[in-house]
ROSE-4610 file (N, C-alpha, C; in Angstrom, 1 decimal, always signed):
// ROSE-4610
residu = [M/M/M/S/S/S/D/D/D/A/A/A/E/E/E/R/R/R/R/R/R/V/V/V/L/L/L/V/V/V/L/L/L/Q/Q/Q/H/H/H/I/I/I/D/D/D/C/C/C/E/E/E/P/P/P/P/P/P/A/A/A/A/A/A/Y/Y/Y/G/G/G/L/L/L/E/E/E/L/L/L/S/S/S/E/E/E/R/R/R/G/G/G/I/I/I/P/P/P/F/F/F/D/D/D/T/T/T/A/A/A/R/R/R/L/L/L/D/D/D/A/A/A/G/G/G/E/E/E/P/P/P/L/L/L/P/P/P/D/D/D/W/W/W/R/R/R/G/G/G/Y/Y/Y/S/S/S/A/A/A/I/I/I/I/I/I/A/A/A/M/M/M/G/G/G/G/G/G/P/P/P/M/M/M/G/G/G/A/A/A/Y/Y/Y/D/D/D/D/D/D/G/G/G/T/T/T/L/L/L/P/P/P/W/W/W/L/L/L/T/T/T/A/A/A/E/E/E/K/K/K/R/R/R/V/V/V/L/L/L/A/A/A/Q/Q/Q/A/A/A/V/V/V/H/H/H/A/A/A/G/G/G/M/M/M/P/P/P/F/F/F/W/W/W/G/G/G/V/V/V/C/C/C/L/L/L/G/G/G/A/A/A/Q/Q/Q/L/L/L/L/L/L/A/A/A/A/A/A/S/S/S/L/L/L/G/G/G/A/A/A/R/R/R/V/V/V/F/F/F/P/P/P/G/G/G/A/A/A/A/A/A/P/P/P/E/E/E/V/V/V/G/G/G/V/V/V/L/L/L/P/P/P/V/V/V/S/S/S/L/L/L/A/A/A/P/P/P/A/A/A/A/A/A/A/A/A/A/A/A/D/D/D/P/P/P/V/V/V/F/F/F/R/R/R/A/A/A/A/A/A/P/P/P/A/A/A/T/T/T/F/F/F/G/G/G/A/A/A/L/L/L/Q/Q/Q/W/W/W/H/H/H/G/G/G/D/D/D/T/T/T/Y/Y/Y/E/E/E/L/L/L/P/P/P/D/D/D/G/G/G/A/A/A/V/V/V/R/R/R/L/L/L/A/A/A/G/G/G/S/S/S/E/E/E/L/L/L/Y/Y/Y/E/E/E/Q/Q/Q/Q/Q/Q/A/A/A/F/F/F/V/V/V/F/F/F/A/A/A/R/R/R/A/A/A/Y/Y/Y/G/G/G/L/L/L/Q/Q/Q/F/F/F/H/H/H/I/I/I/E/E/E/V/V/V/D/D/D/G/G/G/A/A/A/L/L/L/L/L/L/A/A/A/R/R/R/W/W/W/G/G/G/A/A/A/V/V/V/P/P/P/A/A/A/Y/Y/Y/A/A/A/G/G/G/S/S/S/L/L/L/A/A/A/A/A/A/V/V/V/G/G/G/G/G/G/E/E/E/D/D/D/P/P/P/L/L/L/G/G/G/G/G/G/L/L/L/L/L/L/A/A/A/Q/Q/Q/L/L/L/E/E/E/G/G/G/S/S/S/Q/Q/Q/E/E/E/R/R/R/S/S/S/I/I/I/A/A/A/L/L/L/A/A/A/R/R/R/V/V/V/L/L/L/F/F/F/G/G/G/R/R/R/W/W/W/L/L/L/E/E/E/L/L/L/I/I/I/A/A/A/G/G/G/F/F/F/A/A/A/P/P/P/A/A/A/A/A/A/S/S/S]
num = [1/1/1/2/2/2/3/3/3/4/4/4/5/5/5/6/6/6/7/7/7/8/8/8/9/9/9/10/10/10/11/11/11/12/12/12/13/13/13/14/14/14/15/15/15/16/16/16/17/17/17/18/18/18/19/19/19/20/20/20/21/21/21/22/22/22/23/23/23/24/24/24/25/25/25/26/26/26/27/27/27/28/28/28/29/29/29/30/30/30/31/31/31/32/32/32/33/33/33/34/34/34/35/35/35/36/36/36/37/37/37/38/38/38/39/39/39/40/40/40/41/41/41/42/42/42/43/43/43/44/44/44/45/45/45/46/46/46/47/47/47/48/48/48/49/49/49/50/50/50/51/51/51/52/52/52/53/53/53/54/54/54/55/55/55/56/56/56/57/57/57/58/58/58/59/59/59/60/60/60/61/61/61/62/62/62/63/63/63/64/64/64/65/65/65/66/66/66/67/67/67/68/68/68/69/69/69/70/70/70/71/71/71/72/72/72/73/73/73/74/74/74/75/75/75/76/76/76/77/77/77/78/78/78/79/79/79/80/80/80/81/81/81/82/82/82/83/83/83/84/84/84/85/85/85/86/86/86/87/87/87/88/88/88/89/89/89/90/90/90/91/91/91/92/92/92/93/93/93/94/94/94/95/95/95/96/96/96/97/97/97/98/98/98/99/99/99/100/100/100/101/101/101/102/102/102/103/103/103/104/104/104/105/105/105/106/106/106/107/107/107/108/108/108/109/109/109/110/110/110/111/111/111/112/112/112/113/113/113/114/114/114/115/115/115/116/116/116/117/117/117/118/118/118/119/119/119/120/120/120/121/121/121/122/122/122/123/123/123/124/124/124/125/125/125/126/126/126/127/127/127/128/128/128/129/129/129/130/130/130/131/131/131/132/132/132/133/133/133/134/134/134/135/135/135/136/136/136/137/137/137/138/138/138/139/139/139/140/140/140/141/141/141/142/142/142/143/143/143/144/144/144/145/145/145/146/146/146/147/147/147/148/148/148/149/149/149/150/150/150/151/151/151/152/152/152/153/153/153/154/154/154/155/155/155/156/156/156/157/157/157/158/158/158/159/159/159/160/160/160/161/161/161/162/162/162/163/163/163/164/164/164/165/165/165/166/166/166/167/167/167/168/168/168/169/169/169/170/170/170/171/171/171/172/172/172/173/173/173/174/174/174/175/175/175/176/176/176/177/177/177/178/178/178/179/179/179/180/180/180/181/181/181/182/182/182/183/183/183/184/184/184/185/185/185/186/186/186/187/187/187/188/188/188/189/189/189/190/190/190/191/191/191/192/192/192/193/193/193/194/194/194/195/195/195/196/196/196/197/197/197/198/198/198/199/199/199/200/200/200/201/201/201/202/202/202/203/203/203/204/204/204/205/205/205/206/206/206/207/207/207/208/208/208/209/209/209/210/210/210/211/211/211/212/212/212/213/213/213/214/214/214/215/215/215/216/216/216/217/217/217/218/218/218/219/219/219/220/220/220/221/221/221/222/222/222/223/223/223/224/224/224/225/225/225/226/226/226/227/227/227/228/228/228/229/229/229/230/230/230/231/231/231/232/232/232/233/233/233/234/234/234/235/235/235/236/236/236/237/237/237/238/238/238/239/239/239/240/240/240/241/241/241/242/242/242/243/243/243/244/244/244/245/245/245/246/246/246]
x = [-7.4/-8.0/-9.3/-10.4/-11.8/-11.7/-12.3/-12.5/-12.7/-13.7/-13.8/-12.5/-11.6/-10.5/-9.3/-9.6/-8.7/-9.0/-8.0/-8.5/-7.8/-8.8/-8.0/-7.7/-6.5/-6.4/-6.5/-7.3/-7.7/-7.1/-6.3/-5.4/-6.3/-6.7/-7.7/-6.8/-7.1/-6.3/-7.1/-8.5/-9.3/-10.5/-11.4/-12.3/-13.6/-13.9/-14.7/-14.2/-13.0/-12.9/-12.6/-13.7/-13.7/-13.7/-13.6/-13.8/-15.2/-16.3/-17.4/-18.0/-18.1/-18.7/-17.7/-16.5/-15.4/-15.7/-16.1/-16.2/-17.7/-18.6/-20.0/-19.6/-19.0/-18.5/-17.9/-16.8/-16.4/-17.2/-18.2/-19.1/-20.1/-20.4/-21.6/-20.9/-19.6/-19.0/-18.6/-18.8/-18.5/-16.8/-16.0/-14.5/-14.3/-13.7/-13.4/-12.3/-12.3/-11.2/-11.1/-9.9/-9.5/-9.1/-9.4/-9.2/-7.9/-7.0/-6.1/-6.2/-6.5/-6.5/-5.3/-4.7/-3.0/-3.1/-3.9/-3.8/-4.3/-4.8/-5.2/-4.0/-3.1/-1.9/-2.0/-3.0/-2.9/-2.1/-1.4/-0.1/-0.4/+0.8/+0.5/+0.5/-0.5/-0.5/+0.7/+1.1/+1.9/+1.3/+1.8/+0.9/+1.0/+1.9/+2.1/+1.0/+0.3/-0.9/-2.1/-2.1/-3.3/-3.2/-4.5/-4.5/-4.4/-4.7/-4.8/-5.0/-4.6/-4.4/-5.1/-6.0/-6.7/-6.1/-5.9/-5.5/-6.3/-6.8/-8.1/-7.3/-8.1/-7.8/-7.6/-7.4/-7.2/-6.6/-6.7/-6.2/-4.8/-4.1/-2.5/-2.0/-0.7/+0.2/+0.8/+1.2/+2.0/+3.6/+3.6/+5.1/+5.3/+4.2/+4.1/+4.8/+6.0/+6.6/+7.1/+7.4/+8.0/+7.3/+5.9/+5.0/+4.0/+4.0/+3.2/+4.4/+5.2/+6.1/+5.8/+4.4/+3.9/+3.8/+3.7/+3.6/+5.0/+6.1/+7.2/+7.1/+6.7/+6.5/+5.3/+4.5/+3.3/+3.8/+4.6/+5.2/+6.5/+7.0/+8.2/+7.4/+6.3/+5.4/+4.8/+4.2/+3.6/+4.7/+5.7/+6.9/+7.0/+7.5/+7.5/+6.3/+5.1/+4.1/+3.7/+4.0/+3.7/+4.8/+5.9/+7.0/+7.4/+6.3/+6.4/+5.0/+4.4/+3.4/+1.9/+1.7/+0.7/-0.3/-1.6/-2.7/-2.7/-3.2/-3.2/-4.2/-4.9/-6.0/-5.9/-5.5/-5.3/-6.2/-6.9/-7.7/-7.1/-7.2/-6.6/-5.4/-5.4/-3.9/-3.4/-4.3/-3.7/-3.1/-3.5/-2.8/-1.4/-1.5/-0.4/+0.8/+0.2/+1.2/+1.9/+1.1/+1.5/+2.5/+2.3/+3.3/+4.7/+4.3/+5.7/+6.4/+5.7/+6.5/+7.2/+6.9/+7.4/+8.4/+8.7/+9.9/+9.4/+8.2/+7.9/+7.3/+7.5/+7.4/+5.8/+5.5/+4.1/+4.4/+3.3/+3.5/+2.3/+2.1/+0.8/+0.8/-0.8/-0.9/-1.1/-1.2/-1.6/-2.9/-3.7/-4.9/-5.7/-6.4/-7.4/-8.3/-8.5/-9.6/-10.6/-11.7/-13.1/-14.3/-14.9/-16.3/-16.7/-17.7/-17.7/-17.5/-16.4/-15.8/-15.4/-15.2/-15.0/-13.3/-13.6/-12.3/-12.3/-11.1/-11.1/-10.1/-10.3/-9.3/-8.2/-6.9/-6.0/-6.0/-5.5/-5.2/-5.1/-4.1/-3.6/-4.8/-5.7/-6.8/-7.8/-7.4/-8.3/-7.5/-6.6/-5.9/-5.8/-6.2/-6.1/-7.4/-7.0/-8.3/-9.3/-8.7/-9.7/-10.5/-9.9/-10.5/-10.8/-10.8/-11.3/-12.9/-13.2/-14.8/-15.4/-14.7/-15.0/-15.4/-16.2/-16.6/-15.3/-15.4/-14.2/-14.2/-15.1/-15.2/-16.2/-16.2/-17.1/-16.7/-17.8/-18.0/-17.5/-16.6/-16.1/-16.0/-16.1/-16.0/-14.4/-14.2/-12.5/-12.4/-11.4/-11.5/-10.1/-8.9/-7.8/-6.9/-5.8/-4.8/-3.4/-3.4/-1.8/-2.2/-0.8/-0.8/+0.5/+0.8/+2.0/+2.7/+3.8/+4.3/+4.3/+4.0/+3.9/+5.0/+5.2/+6.0/+6.8/+8.2/+8.7/+8.1/+8.1/+7.4/+5.8/+5.2/+3.7/+3.2/+2.0/+1.1/-0.1/-0.2/-1.0/-2.5/-3.5/-4.7/-6.0/-5.8/-6.5/-6.2/-7.1/-6.7/-7.8/-7.6/-8.6/-8.2/-9.1/-8.5/-7.4/-7.7/-6.6/-5.5/-6.0/-4.7/-4.7/-3.2/-2.8/-3.0/-2.7/-2.4/-3.8/-4.6/-6.0/-5.8/-5.2/-5.5/-4.0/-3.4/-2.3/-2.1/-1.4/-1.4/+0.4/+0.8/+2.0/+1.8/+2.3/+2.3/+0.8/+0.6/-0.9/-1.5/-0.7/-1.2/-1.9/-3.0/-3.8/-3.9/-3.8/-3.9/-5.1/-6.1/-7.0/-7.2/-7.0/-6.9/-8.4/-9.2/-10.6/-11.4/-12.7/-13.6/-15.1/-15.2/-16.5/-17.0/-16.5/-17.0/-18.0/-18.0/-18.8/-19.9/-21.2/-22.5/-22.2/-23.6/-23.9/-23.8/-24.1/-24.1/-22.6/-21.9/-20.3/-19.7/-20.1/-19.6/-20.1/-21.2/-21.6/-20.7/-20.1/-19.2/-17.9/-17.5/-16.1/-16.5/-17.3/-17.6/-17.5/-17.5/-17.7/-16.2/-15.4/-13.9/-13.0/-12.5/-11.9/-10.7/-10.2/-8.9/-9.4/-10.7/-10.9/-12.0/-12.4/-13.4/-12.7/-11.4/-10.7/-10.8/-10.6/-10.6/-11.9/-13.0/-14.1/-14.6/-13.8/-13.7/-13.6/-12.8/-12.6/-14.0/-14.8/-16.3/-17.2/-16.9/-17.8/-19.1/-19.7/-21.0/-21.1/-22.5/-22.5/-22.4/-22.8/-22.8/-22.0/-20.6/-20.1/-20.3/-20.6/-20.8/-22.1/-23.2/-24.4/-24.4/-23.8/-23.6/-23.0/-21.9/-21.1/-22.0/-22.8/-23.7/-24.8/-25.2/-26.3/-25.5/-24.4/-23.4/-23.5/-23.1/-22.8/-24.3/-25.3/-26.8/-27.2/-26.9/-27.1/-26.3/-25.1/-24.1/-23.7/-24.2/-23.7/-24.0/-25.5/-25.7/-24.9/-24.5/-23.7/-22.3/-21.7/-20.4/-20.1/-21.1/-20.9/-21.2/-22.0/-22.1/-20.6/-20.0/-18.8/-17.8/-17.7/-16.9/-17.0/-18.1/-18.3/-17.7/-18.0/-17.8/-16.3/-15.3/-13.7/-13.3/-13.6/-13.2/-13.7/-14.9/-15.2/-14.2/-13.8/-12.7/-11.5/-11.2/-9.8/-9.9/-10.9/-10.8/-10.9/-11.5/-11.6/-10.2/-10.0/-8.8/-7.4/-7.2/-6.1/-5.8/-6.7/-6.4/-7.0/-7.5/-7.8/-9.0/-9.9/-11.1/-12.1/-13.1/-14.0/-15.2/-15.5/-16.7/-17.9/-18.6/-19.6/-20.7/-21.5/-22.6/-23.5/-24.3/-25.0/-26.6]
y = [+24.4/+23.5/+23.1/+22.9/+22.4/+21.0/+20.6/+19.3/+18.3/+18.6/+18.2/+17.9/+18.4/+18.6/+17.7/+17.6/+16.7/+15.3/+14.3/+13.0/+11.9/+11.1/+10.0/+9.0/+8.3/+6.7/+5.8/+4.7/+3.7/+2.5/+1.8/+0.6/-0.6/-1.3/-2.5/-3.9/-4.9/-6.0/-7.5/-7.1/-8.3/-7.7/-8.2/-7.6/-7.4/-8.4/-8.2/-7.4/-6.6/-5.6/-3.9/-3.6/-2.1/-1.4/+0.0/+1.1/+1.1/+0.4/+0.4/+1.7/+1.7/+2.9/+4.2/+3.8/+4.9/+5.6/+4.7/+5.0/+6.0/+5.5/+6.0/+7.6/+7.7/+9.0/+9.9/+9.3/+9.9/+10.6/+9.7/+9.8/+11.2/+10.7/+11.8/+13.2/+13.3/+14.6/+15.1/+14.5/+14.9/+14.7/+13.8/+13.5/+12.5/+12.9/+11.7/+10.8/+9.5/+8.5/+7.4/+7.3/+6.2/+4.7/+3.8/+2.5/+1.5/+1.2/+0.4/-1.1/-2.0/-3.4/-4.1/-3.9/-4.4/-5.7/-6.7/-8.0/-8.5/-7.6/-8.2/-7.5/-7.1/-6.7/-5.5/-4.7/-3.2/-2.3/-1.5/-0.5/+0.1/+0.4/+1.5/+2.9/+3.6/+5.1/+6.0/+7.1/+7.6/+8.8/+8.3/+8.8/+10.4/+11.0/+12.4/+13.3/+12.5/+13.1/+13.0/+12.6/+12.5/+13.2/+13.5/+14.3/+13.4/+12.2/+11.2/+9.8/+8.9/+7.6/+6.6/+5.6/+4.7/+3.3/+2.5/+1.2/+0.1/-0.8/-1.5/-3.2/-3.8/-5.1/-6.1/-7.5/-8.7/-9.9/-10.9/-12.2/-12.3/-11.6/-11.8/-11.3/-11.8/-11.2/-10.4/-8.9/-7.8/-8.5/-9.6/-10.0/-11.3/-11.3/-12.3/-11.9/-11.0/-10.6/-11.6/-12.9/-13.9/-14.4/-14.4/-14.9/-13.7/-12.7/-11.6/-10.3/-10.4/-9.0/-8.0/-7.5/-6.4/-5.8/-6.6/-6.1/-5.0/-5.4/-4.8/-3.4/-3.2/-2.0/-1.3/-1.8/-1.0/-0.3/-1.3/-0.9/+0.6/+0.2/+1.3/+2.7/+2.5/+3.6/+4.3/+3.5/+3.9/+4.6/+4.1/+4.6/+6.0/+6.1/+7.6/+8.4/+8.1/+9.0/+9.7/+8.4/+8.8/+9.7/+9.4/+10.3/+11.6/+11.7/+13.0/+13.8/+13.2/+14.1/+13.7/+12.7/+12.3/+11.6/+12.2/+11.7/+10.2/+9.4/+8.0/+7.4/+6.5/+5.7/+4.3/+3.5/+2.1/+0.8/+0.3/-0.7/-2.2/-2.9/-4.4/-4.6/-5.2/-5.4/-3.9/-2.9/-1.6/-1.3/-1.5/-0.8/-1.8/-3.0/-3.9/-3.3/-3.0/-2.5/-1.1/-0.3/+1.0/+0.7/+0.0/-0.5/-1.1/-1.9/-2.6/-1.7/-0.3/+0.5/+1.5/+1.4/+2.5/+1.6/+0.3/-0.5/-1.6/-1.7/-2.3/-3.9/-4.9/-6.3/-6.6/-7.2/-7.8/-9.2/-9.8/-11.4/-12.0/-13.3/-13.8/-13.7/-13.5/-13.4/-15.0/-14.9/-16.2/-17.1/-16.4/-17.1/-16.2/-16.4/-15.3/-14.8/-13.4/-12.8/-12.4/-13.2/-13.2/-12.9/-11.8/-11.4/-10.0/-9.6/-8.2/-8.1/-7.5/-7.8/-6.1/-6.1/-4.8/-4.3/-3.1/-2.5/-1.1/-1.0/+0.0/+1.3/+2.2/+3.5/+3.5/+3.8/+4.1/+5.4/+5.7/+7.0/+8.3/+8.0/+8.9/+9.3/+8.6/+8.9/+10.1/+10.4/+11.7/+12.8/+12.7/+14.0/+13.9/+13.1/+12.8/+13.3/+14.3/+15.0/+13.8/+12.9/+11.8/+11.0/+10.3/+9.1/+9.7/+11.1/+11.5/+11.7/+11.4/+11.3/+10.1/+9.0/+7.6/+7.4/+6.7/+6.1/+5.5/+5.3/+4.7/+3.2/+2.6/+1.1/+0.9/+0.5/+0.1/-1.2/-1.9/-3.0/-2.9/-3.7/-3.6/-5.1/-5.1/-6.4/-6.9/-7.8/-8.2/-9.7/-9.6/-10.9/-10.9/-11.2/-11.2/-12.2/-12.7/-13.4/-12.8/-11.7/-11.1/-10.0/-9.6/-8.2/-7.8/-6.6/-6.0/-5.2/-4.9/-4.0/-2.6/-1.9/-0.5/+0.4/+0.9/+1.7/+2.5/+2.8/+4.0/+5.3/+6.2/+7.3/+7.4/+6.0/+6.3/+6.1/+6.6/+6.7/+5.6/+4.7/+3.8/+4.6/+4.0/+4.7/+3.7/+2.5/+1.6/+0.0/-0.7/-2.5/-3.1/-4.3/-5.1/-6.4/-7.3/-7.8/-9.0/-9.5/-10.4/-9.7/-8.4/-8.0/-6.6/-6.1/-4.8/-3.8/-4.2/-3.0/-3.0/-2.0/-2.2/-0.7/+0.3/+1.6/+2.4/+3.2/+4.0/+5.0/+6.1/+7.3/+7.6/+7.9/+8.5/+9.4/+10.7/+12.0/+11.9/+11.9/+12.2/+10.7/+9.8/+8.5/+7.6/+7.0/+6.3/+4.8/+3.9/+2.6/+1.7/+1.2/+0.6/-0.8/-1.7/-3.2/-3.6/-3.1/-3.6/-2.8/-3.5/-3.2/-2.4/-1.2/-0.6/+0.0/-0.5/+0.2/-1.0/-2.0/-3.1/-3.5/-3.7/-4.4/-5.7/-6.4/-7.8/-8.3/-7.6/-8.0/-8.2/-7.2/-7.4/-8.3/-8.6/-9.8/-11.0/-11.4/-12.5/-12.8/-11.7/-12.1/-12.8/-12.2/-12.4/-13.9/-14.5/-15.6/-16.8/-16.4/-17.5/-17.3/-16.8/-16.5/-17.4/-18.7/-19.6/-19.4/-18.5/-17.8/-17.4/-16.8/-16.1/-17.2/-18.4/-19.4/-19.9/-20.2/-21.2/-20.6/-19.2/-18.6/-18.6/-18.8/-18.7/-19.6/-20.7/-21.6/-20.9/-19.6/-19.0/-18.5/-18.4/-17.8/-18.9/-20.3/-21.3/-21.5/-22.6/-22.9/-23.9/-24.4/-25.0/-24.2/-23.1/-22.0/-20.8/-20.9/-19.8/-18.5/-18.7/-17.5/-16.8/-17.6/-17.2/-16.4/-17.1/-16.3/-15.1/-14.9/-13.7/-12.8/-13.1/-12.0/-11.6/-12.5/-12.1/-11.0/-11.2/-10.5/-9.0/-9.2/-7.8/-7.0/-7.9/-7.1/-6.5/-6.8/-6.1/-4.6/-4.7/-3.8/-2.8/-3.3/-2.5/-0.9/-0.7/+0.7/+1.4/+1.3/+2.0/+1.9/+1.1/+1.0/+1.6/+1.5/+2.3/+3.7/+4.0/+5.7/+6.0/+5.4/+5.5/+5.6/+4.7/+4.7/+6.1/+6.5/+7.9/+9.0/+8.9/+10.2/+10.1/+8.8/+9.2/+9.4/+8.7/+8.9/+10.5/+11.1/+12.3/+13.3/+13.0/+14.0/+13.7/+12.5/+12.6/+13.3/+13.1/+13.8/+15.3/+16.1/+17.2/+17.7/+17.2/+17.7/+17.1/+16.0/+15.5/+15.8/+15.7/+15.7/+16.8/+17.7/+18.9/+19.2/+18.4/+18.5/+19.4/+20.1/+20.8/+19.9/+20.7/+19.8/+19.4/+18.4/+17.9/+18.9/+19.2/+20.0/+19.4/+20.7/+20.1/+19.9]
z = [-9.0/-9.5/-8.7/-9.4/-8.6/-8.4/-7.6/-7.1/-8.5/-9.5/-10.5/-11.4/-11.2/-12.1/-11.3/-10.1/-9.2/-9.2/-9.5/-9.7/-8.6/-8.0/-7.1/-7.8/-7.5/-8.0/-7.1/-7.5/-6.7/-7.1/-6.3/-6.6/-6.0/-7.2/-6.8/-6.8/-6.2/-6.1/-6.5/-6.4/-6.8/-7.2/-8.2/-8.8/-7.6/-6.6/-5.4/-4.3/-4.4/-3.4/-4.0/-4.3/-5.0/-3.8/-4.2/-2.9/-2.2/-2.8/-1.9/-1.7/-0.2/+0.2/+0.2/-0.1/-0.2/-1.5/-2.6/-3.9/-4.0/-3.1/-3.2/-2.7/-1.8/-1.2/-2.2/-2.9/-3.9/-5.0/-5.4/-6.6/-6.0/-4.9/-4.3/-4.3/-4.0/-3.8/-5.3/-6.4/-7.6/-7.6/-7.1/-7.1/-8.0/-9.3/-10.2/-9.8/-10.0/-9.8/-10.7/-10.7/-12.0/-11.0/-11.6/-10.8/-11.9/-11.0/-11.7/-11.0/-11.8/-11.4/-11.7/-10.5/-10.5/-10.6/-10.2/-10.2/-11.5/-12.6/-13.7/-14.7/-14.4/-15.1/-15.5/-15.1/-15.7/-15.0/-15.9/-15.2/-14.1/-13.3/-12.4/-13.1/-13.0/-13.3/-12.7/-13.4/-12.6/-11.3/-10.1/-9.1/-9.0/-9.7/-9.6/-10.3/-11.2/-11.8/-11.0/-9.8/-8.9/-7.5/-7.0/-5.8/-4.2/-4.6/-3.4/-4.0/-3.3/-3.6/-2.6/-3.1/-2.2/-2.6/-1.9/-1.9/-1.1/-1.9/-1.2/-0.9/-0.6/+0.0/-1.3/-0.7/-1.6/-1.0/-1.6/-0.9/-1.0/-1.6/-1.2/-0.2/-0.1/+1.2/+0.7/+1.3/+1.1/+0.9/+1.2/+1.1/-0.1/-1.0/-1.8/-3.4/-3.3/-4.3/-5.3/-4.4/-5.4/-6.6/-6.1/-7.3/-8.0/-7.1/-7.9/-7.8/-8.6/-8.7/-9.1/-9.3/-9.4/-7.9/-6.6/-5.7/-5.3/-5.7/-5.5/-6.1/-7.3/-8.0/-7.4/-6.8/-6.3/-4.7/-3.8/-2.6/-2.9/-4.0/-4.5/-4.8/-5.4/-5.6/-4.7/-3.8/-2.2/-1.5/-1.4/-0.5/-1.2/-2.4/-3.1/-3.0/-3.2/-3.0/-1.8/-0.6/+0.9/+1.4/+1.1/+1.5/+0.8/-0.4/-0.9/-0.5/+0.5/+1.0/+0.5/-0.4/-1.0/+0.0/+0.0/+1.0/+0.5/+1.3/+1.2/+1.9/+1.6/+2.2/+1.9/+2.9/+2.7/+3.4/+2.9/+3.8/+3.5/+4.6/+5.0/+4.0/+2.9/+2.1/+2.1/+1.8/+1.2/+2.6/+4.0/+5.0/+5.2/+4.9/+5.0/+4.1/+2.7/+1.6/+2.3/+2.8/+3.3/+4.4/+5.1/+6.5/+5.9/+4.8/+4.2/+3.2/+2.8/+1.8/+2.9/+4.1/+5.0/+5.9/+5.3/+6.1/+7.1/+7.6/+8.7/+8.1/+9.1/+8.6/+8.6/+7.7/+7.4/+7.5/+8.3/+8.3/+8.9/+8.9/+9.1/+10.7/+11.2/+12.5/+13.3/+14.4/+15.2/+14.5/+14.2/+13.7/+12.7/+11.8/+11.3/+11.9/+11.7/+12.4/+11.4/+11.6/+10.6/+11.5/+11.3/+12.0/+12.0/+12.5/+13.0/+14.3/+14.6/+16.0/+16.3/+17.9/+18.3/+17.9/+17.6/+17.1/+18.4/+19.2/+20.2/+19.8/+19.8/+19.6/+20.5/+20.3/+20.9/+21.2/+22.4/+23.0/+21.9/+20.9/+20.1/+19.2/+19.0/+18.2/+18.4/+19.7/+20.3/+19.6/+19.4/+18.7/+17.3/+16.5/+15.2/+14.3/+13.4/+12.8/+12.2/+11.6/+11.2/+12.3/+12.9/+14.1/+15.2/+15.6/+16.7/+16.3/+15.2/+14.7/+15.2/+15.4/+15.6/+17.1/+17.4/+18.8/+19.4/+20.6/+21.3/+21.0/+20.8/+20.2/+19.4/+18.4/+17.3/+16.6/+15.9/+15.4/+13.9/+13.6/+12.3/+11.7/+10.2/+9.5/+9.5/+10.2/+9.7/+9.1/+7.9/+7.3/+6.7/+7.7/+7.2/+8.3/+7.8/+8.4/+8.8/+8.1/+8.3/+8.9/+9.7/+10.4/+9.7/+10.7/+10.5/+11.7/+11.8/+12.8/+12.4/+13.5/+13.3/+12.7/+11.7/+10.9/+11.8/+11.8/+12.4/+11.9/+13.0/+12.9/+12.5/+12.5/+12.7/+13.9/+14.0/+15.1/+15.1/+16.0/+16.2/+16.6/+15.7/+16.2/+16.7/+16.5/+16.9/+16.8/+17.8/+17.9/+18.0/+18.2/+18.4/+19.5/+20.1/+20.9/+20.5/+18.9/+18.5/+17.7/+17.2/+16.4/+17.0/+17.5/+18.0/+16.9/+15.7/+14.7/+13.9/+14.2/+13.5/+12.6/+12.8/+12.4/+12.5/+11.6/+12.0/+10.8/+11.1/+10.5/+10.2/+9.2/+9.0/+8.0/+8.6/+7.8/+7.3/+5.7/+5.4/+4.9/+5.4/+4.7/+5.9/+5.8/+6.9/+6.4/+7.2/+7.1/+7.8/+7.3/+8.2/+7.8/+9.1/+8.8/+8.5/+9.2/+9.1/+7.9/+7.8/+6.8/+7.2/+7.2/+7.6/+6.3/+4.9/+3.7/+3.2/+3.7/+2.9/+3.3/+2.2/+2.6/+2.4/+2.7/+2.6/+1.2/+0.3/-1.0/-1.5/-1.2/-1.4/-0.7/+0.6/+1.4/+1.1/+0.4/-0.2/-1.5/-2.1/-3.2/-2.7/-1.6/-0.9/-0.8/-0.2/+0.5/-0.8/-2.0/-3.3/-3.8/-3.3/-3.8/-2.9/-3.7/-3.1/-1.8/-2.4/-1.6/-0.3/-0.3/+1.1/+1.6/+1.0/+1.8/+2.8/+2.7/+3.7/+5.2/+5.2/+6.6/+7.4/+6.6/+7.1/+8.4/+8.2/+9.4/+10.7/+10.6/+12.1/+12.5/+11.7/+12.2/+13.0/+12.6/+13.4/+12.9/+13.1/+12.9/+11.6/+11.4/+10.1/+8.8/+8.7/+7.7/+8.2/+7.9/+8.4/+7.7/+6.3/+5.4/+5.9/+6.1/+6.6/+7.9/+8.7/+9.9/+10.0/+8.9/+8.9/+8.3/+7.3/+6.9/+7.7/+8.8/+9.6/+10.8/+11.0/+11.7/+11.0/+9.8/+9.2/+9.0/+8.8/+8.6/+9.6/+10.9/+12.1/+12.3/+11.5/+11.9/+10.7/+9.4/+8.2/+8.3/+8.6/+8.5/+9.4/+10.6/+11.3/+10.8/+10.5/+9.9/+8.7/+7.6/+6.5/+6.7/+7.5/+7.8/+8.6/+9.3/+10.0/+8.9/+8.3/+6.9/+6.3/+5.9/+5.1/+6.0/+6.9/+8.1/+8.1/+8.5/+8.5/+7.2/+6.3/+4.8/+4.7/+4.7/+4.3/+5.1/+6.3/+7.2/+6.5/+6.1/+5.3/+3.9/+3.2/+2.0/+2.2/+3.2/+3.4/+4.3/+5.1/+6.2/+5.7/+5.2/+4.8/+3.2/+2.5/+0.9/+0.3/+1.2/+0.9/-0.3/-0.2/-1.1/-0.4/-1.1/-0.5/+0.5/+1.4/+2.3/+1.4/+1.7/+0.8/+1.2/+0.2/+0.1/+1.0/+1.6/+2.7/+2.1]
């Protein structure tokens, strides 16, 4: 089956958190993908019809099943898919949902982590086929208040000063707490979402969104390039897609 016949499933949890640079990488490689807007009531497609799954972020918690029952179904599907060997790439909420689907606890952190902040690789990243391409420390956009315990059998790949868990791998599934796929235009949309605006106070200053946009402006070219390198390696080395055309 050619890459053009293999499809990727994108699980999206709010309109303003699309796959961004990851989606651009898919499009430029000619890899088709379908997006399911779970927060809008769209049904979960049968994961067995896809070659890989991407789960993006959102303002809800991975533990909000009481008010958002579709989270229970999503975690159940992720557990089935990941244990069956499905390649998975989860970002922020997507990483927390992966952790929860593997039986780990997801919970509020001590304080929101918001800003373009350093992420440092764990020693195990040097042996990982995806993350060994990342620099030892890099700046990444953070905008979250929840964290997770490392699931049993998973390998920790990165952490930050405030949050020990920033990236991990379990079998063919990767979870990234941080955002390296986002540009300034998308970040500005986040700032207009009431559910996100409350945590902006962690940035400080009279104009916290403006300050955050200024931080990202100075780093987004490097971070998006890194996003595409890491995601490209995952596509090729983990999900088995063909190398990008030179």
